[in-house]
C-alpha positions in Angstrom: 173.1 -17.5 -74.3 171.3 -15.0 -72.2 173.5 -11.9 -72.4 177.0 -10.7 -72.8 178.7 -11.5 -69.5 181.9 -9.5 -70.0 184.5 -8.4 -72.5 188.0 -9.6 -71.7 191.0 -7.3 -72.5 194.6 -8.6 -72.5 197.0 -6.2 -70.8 200.7 -6.1 -70.2 200.4 -4.6 -66.7 197.3 -5.0 -64.6 198.5 -2.2 -62.3 199.0 0.3 -65.1 195.8 -0.7 -66.8 193.7 -0.5 -63.6 194.8 3.1 -63.3 193.8 3.8 -66.9 190.4 2.2 -66.6 189.8 3.7 -63.2 190.3 7.1 -64.9 188.1 6.0 -67.9 185.2 4.8 -65.8 185.6 7.0 -62.7 185.9 4.2 -60.2 188.3 1.4 -59.3 187.8 -2.3 -60.1 185.3 -4.1 -57.9 187.4 -7.2 -57.8 190.9 -8.6 -58.5 191.9 -12.2 -58.4 194.4 -14.7 -59.8 193.4 -17.8 -61.7 196.6 -19.9 -61.2 195.3 -22.7 -63.5 195.2 -20.2 -66.4 198.3 -18.3 -65.5 196.4 -15.0 -65.2 195.6 -12.2 -62.9 192.3 -10.4 -63.5 190.5 -7.3 -62.4 186.8 -6.5 -63.1 185.2 -3.1 -63.7 181.5 -2.4 -63.9 180.4 0.3 -66.4 176.6 0.6 -66.0 175.3 -3.0 -66.6 178.4 -4.0 -68.5 181.5 -5.8 -67.1 185.1 -5.5 -68.4 187.7 -8.0 -67.4 191.4 -7.0 -67.6 193.8 -10.0 -67.9 197.5 -10.0 -67.2 199.7 -13.1 -67.7 201.5 -14.5 -64.6 203.7 -16.8 -66.6 205.2 -16.8 -70.1 203.4 -20.0 -71.2 199.9 -18.8 -70.3 197.3 -18.2 -73.1 197.3 -14.5 -72.3 201.1 -14.2 -72.6 201.0 -15.9 -75.9 198.2 -13.6 -77.1 200.1 -10.5 -76.0 203.2 -11.8 -77.8 201.3 -12.4 -81.0 198.8 -9.6 -81.1 199.6 -7.1 -78.3 197.2 -5.5 -75.9 193.5 -5.5 -76.8 190.3 -7.3 -76.8 190.9 -11.0 -76.0 187.5 -12.5 -75.8 183.8 -11.9 -75.4 181.9 -13.9 -72.8 178.3 -14.9 -72.8 176.2 -15.9 -69.7 174.5 -19.3 -70.0 172.1 -21.0 -67.7 173.3 -24.6 -68.2 176.9 -24.7 -69.6 176.9 -28.5 -70.1 173.8 -28.4 -72.3 175.1 -25.3 -74.2 178.3 -27.1 -74.9 176.4 -30.1 -76.4 174.1 -27.8 -78.4 177.1 -25.9 -79.9 179.0 -29.0 -80.7 176.0 -30.3 -82.6 176.0 -27.1 -84.5 179.6 -27.7 -85.5 181.5 -25.4 -83.1 184.9 -26.6 -81.8 185.0 -26.4 -78.0 188.5 -25.9 -76.6 187.8 -27.4 -73.2 184.8 -29.8 -73.2 184.7 -30.0 -69.5 183.9 -26.6 -67.8 186.6 -25.3 -65.5 186.6 -22.8 -62.7 187.3 -19.4 -64.0 187.4 -15.9 -62.4 184.5 -14.2 -60.7 182.8 -17.4 -59.5 182.1 -18.8 -62.9 182.4 -22.2 -64.7 183.9 -21.4 -68.1 184.4 -23.0 -71.5 185.9 -21.5 -74.7 185.0 -21.9 -78.4 187.8 -22.0 -80.9 188.0 -18.6 -82.8 188.5 -20.5 -86.1 184.8 -21.3 -86.0 183.6 -17.9 -84.7 185.0 -15.5 -87.3 188.2 -15.0 -85.3 186.6 -14.1 -82.0 187.4 -16.2 -78.9 184.0 -16.9 -77.3 183.7 -17.8 -73.6 180.6 -19.3 -72.1 180.1 -18.5 -68.4 177.8 -20.1 -65.8 177.6 -18.8 -62.3 178.7 -21.4 -59.7 175.9 -21.8 -57.3 176.6 -20.7 -53.7 176.3 -23.5 -51.1 
């Protein structure tokens, strides 16, 4: 793991939260996109070298909808940048971590992603991210 890639925050309303975080950081999000496979709309803010991802559910069965129902708005996950997601998955499984999706999937912001179960990471949902190479 090379660095923290971003911190994900679950929100009820992306529109309202974008206004709030724009006031907080002094600038609008640099990107908004929908990840239909995960049932989520996202927006990304840069704050210095740090990235914040806001996540709004697009359907009531999505992981974000379930998180909001159970815990309310707040920090959902912390994501780490990795160079080789497949070898990092193998390394972490050997160390005893439970991977939620063993095959990396396309996530937001041009990343391949995989998640570690929070039961094995002191209650923190950990995401691994690898930049998808441009062709």
